[in-house]
N, C-alpha and C positions, 0 to 999 in steps of 0.2 A: 374492534378490530383498529389496530395501532394506525396513527396518523402516518400517512404517504409524505415527506417531504421532498422527494425526488423520484420521476418518473420519466421513463422513456420508452421509446415504442419505434422501432426502424431507424434508431437514430445513425445518422452517416455524416461524414466530413470528408470531402475532397480536395486536395491542393491540385490545381490543374485538371489532369487527366487521372490521378493518384489518388485513389481510396485508401483513407486510413483509417477510418474507422466503417465498417461495412454493416449498416443494418441493425446494431445490436438493442437491446431491449432489457430493461430491469426495473426494478422499485427498491427504494431505501427506504427505512422505517425511521420516524420520531425516534432519538435518542441511541441509533447504533452506529455502528462505524463501519463503513462499507471499503473493502480494500480492492484495489485494480493492481492486479499481478500481470506481468508477462516480459519477454525477453525487450531488448532495445527495439524501438521502431514499433512495437505492437499494437500502438495507438491509445496506450493509456493517459499521456500527458494532453493530446487532444479531445478526448474526451471529456476529462477534467476541465479543459479551459472551456470547452463549449457549455459546462456546467456553470461556471462563474463568470461567463460573457466576455471572455476575452478572445474568443474568435467566433465568427459566426457558425451557423448549422448550415450544412449543406442539403438535409433531408430528414425526412421523420419526426418525429413530436418530441418535444423535451419539456416536461415542467418542473419548476424549483419551488417549492414552498407554496404549489398551487397557482403559481404564475407560470403562463407560457414564455419560455425561455427567448424566443425570439420577437414578441413585441413589449415584452415588460423587463428587458435586461436591466433598464437602470434601476428600478424597483427593486428587483431581485438584490442587485450590487448592494444596496442599503441594509439589507437584512444578512447578508453573509458575511464570513470571514474568509481571507486568503492567505496562505504561506506557501509560496512558489518557490521550485529550486533554490533560485539566484535570491539570498537574503534582501539585496538592495538598499541596506541600509546606508543612512548618511553620515560619514566620517566626519563631516563638519558639524555633528553636534553629539551632544552628550546623550546616554542611555535613555533618561527620562525624556528630553527633549525629543527623540527620534519617536515615540509614542505622543507627546503632546500635539507632534506637528502634522502626525499621520492623524490623529484625532479631528485635526481642522478640516482634512478632506471630506471628512464625515459631519461636517457643519457641528461639530463639538465644542461648546465654550471652553476657553483656556482652563478655567478651574476644575470644569467637570472631566476634560481630558488628563490634567493632572493627578486626580483623585483617582480616576481609574488606572491610569499609569503604575502609579505607587500599588496599587492593590495587585495589578497584574504582576508587576516586578515581583512582588512579594510570593505571587502563588508561583512562579518559577523559580524561584529562590536566586533570584539576582538582583534584589533590592538595595545591597551593599554596593554596586556599581552603580545606581543610579545617578551619579554626578560624573562618572568617569566618561573617557571618548571610547567610542566602539572599536578603534583600533587597537585598545589594550585588552578586548575580551577574548578569550578563548573561541575555537570554533562552535564548542557545545553552547556557552554562553549567547554567542551570535543567533544560534539556531532557536534558544529559548526565546531571546526577545522578537525575532521575526514571528513566534507563536502569539508571543504577547501583543505584537503591533498586531497582527490578523484579529484580535479579540477587541481590538479598544472600541469597537461600537457594540460590543455586547451581542454577537451575531449568533442567529439560530441556527446556522449550520458553517462548519467551518471544512474548507479543502486543505488539504497539506499535500503537497508535491515532493514526494521523498526527503521526509523531514529530519532524518539522521545519517542520510549518505555523507561519507567520510570522516564521519565522527569515530572517537574510542568507545570502547566497550562500555567505559562508566558513564560517557556521556550518554550514551544512547539509552542506558537504563535510567537514566534521569529523566529523559524525555518521555521515554514509555510512562514512567510513573504519573508523569504531568497529563499525558494523554489518558490515562486511566482515572485520573481524577477530574478532567472534563466529563469523560463518560458517566462517571458517577453523578454530575451534576445535570445530566441529561443531556447532553450537547449532540447533536447530530454531527457525524464525520464523513469524509471521502479520504480515504490516503492511498497514493500510491507508494510503493516500496519495491526494491531490488531486495530486500532482507525478509528471508522466508520466516525466520523466526520471530521478527517484529510483526509481520501479517498474523501470524499465529497465537502472539500475545495480546494484539491491541484488535484487532476485526472480528466484530460478531458473524459477519457474513463475508465472503469477498469472490471476485470472479477473476479466473485465468483467462487471458487473452493472448490472441497472436494473429496477426496481418488484418487487426482491426475486426475480428470475429470473437466471441465469447467461447473459449473451449469447454468451461466449465462454470458452475457457481453454486455457495452453498456454504454451511458452515465449515470453518476448517476441518475439527476433528471428523466431521463427516466425509469430506473431501480425503482424508487420509483413509479412512477406514472402506469407502468405497471403490477408490482407485489402487491403494496399495493393501491395505490389510492393517495386520498390527505390527508384523517383523519385517525386515529386510536381510537376507544373507547374502552378503558379497564374497566375491573371490576373482581374482586375477587368473588367467591362462595366456598360454602362449596364440600368437594369431591363427597356428596351423591346427589347434585343438579346437577352434571357435565352432564349427559343424557339428563335431563329433559330441561337446558338451551341451549345445544348442538342442541336440537330438534327445539327449538323456535328459535333460529338463523340462521341454515343452509339454508332456504329456502329465506331468504332475503339478506343475509351479506358473502362474503368472510371472513374467520375467521382462528383463530389459538388459542390454548390453551397452554399455559405454564404451567405446574403444577395446581395451582388451579387459576389459571387468565386469563382470553378471553379478546381476541384481535382481534376486529372487524374491518376489512378494509374497508373504506368508498369510493366509488369510485365516478366520476365526476358527475354522475347520481344520487347520493345519500346525503344524509344531515345525519352527526352525531347526530342530534336530532332525526330522525326517531329512534334510537334505545332505546331513554329514554322512550316510551309508552311501548316498547317491552321488557324490561328488567326489574322484579321486584325488583328494589333496586335505593337506591338515590344516591349510592357512585360509578358514572360513572365519568370519565376522559375522555375529548375529546381534542387530540391534534394532530399536524399536523405530518403527516407521515414522517419518516425517513429512512435513507439506511441501519440504524439496523433492523428495520423491515424487511424490505428485507434481510439482512443478516440472521436472525434468520428463516426467513418463508421458504428459499431455503436451507440452510445449516443445518439446524435444531437447537435445543439448549441442547443438550445433552452434557454435561462438557466433556473434552479431556485433558488426561495427558501432 
């Protein structure tokens, strides 16, 4: 059996009377990337903050690297790395100095922090910027530097809170490659993200949560297969035709209506073309099912603040 690097049982977080994490349970295996997905306010960041010791646990049990997260928080912090949403990089220092200074917080000798810092900058493909001011870096470079900073203490487990939010596609792909490289090295990771493709590409397993609870959990491809199927047929309709079309499709297909657009979920024993003769429109789209379809089905599609 693979080692378990994180385990929660009935994990709960309250702010006053408001419960933001409501009795969730999970296990994370050594060497895997575990994703937390959900709408704004679902409880993802609160869950992660309890895991890396930034906020106290209100109830339940949580163990990180075999240590009780309530009584052994200081010991856990020495063995993990954290990449928060806010980079928090110090613009008064160079790129390399940011790593050296952060290394001092982990009691690393300056020469050790400098050596590790240069190695991490090479790994993140920003070693040519080692003497540059942080202000001169692009958004993608700053995120790579933040990831490097989170690894300066050679952590056994890395927490990444929305590591590519706001980045352009090229920068996002480069960070994905970096994270895959860490997985190959055996790094255990916990990742929150709003990008479904990111979760599908990087996470070995993930949970979709809302209102502080898990809605589903599993491998990305299994969640797509079990909740959606192999394909999705999409078409739009007039508001007045919704009920009529719902009556036509509900006996043959699992489906979801998002505003005025139908999404028919085509299972393994069905074919997308079967819908073509059923729906009175030439404007059908047949595409591969995705993790985003799962997200919209289980978490809903209402906008959140």
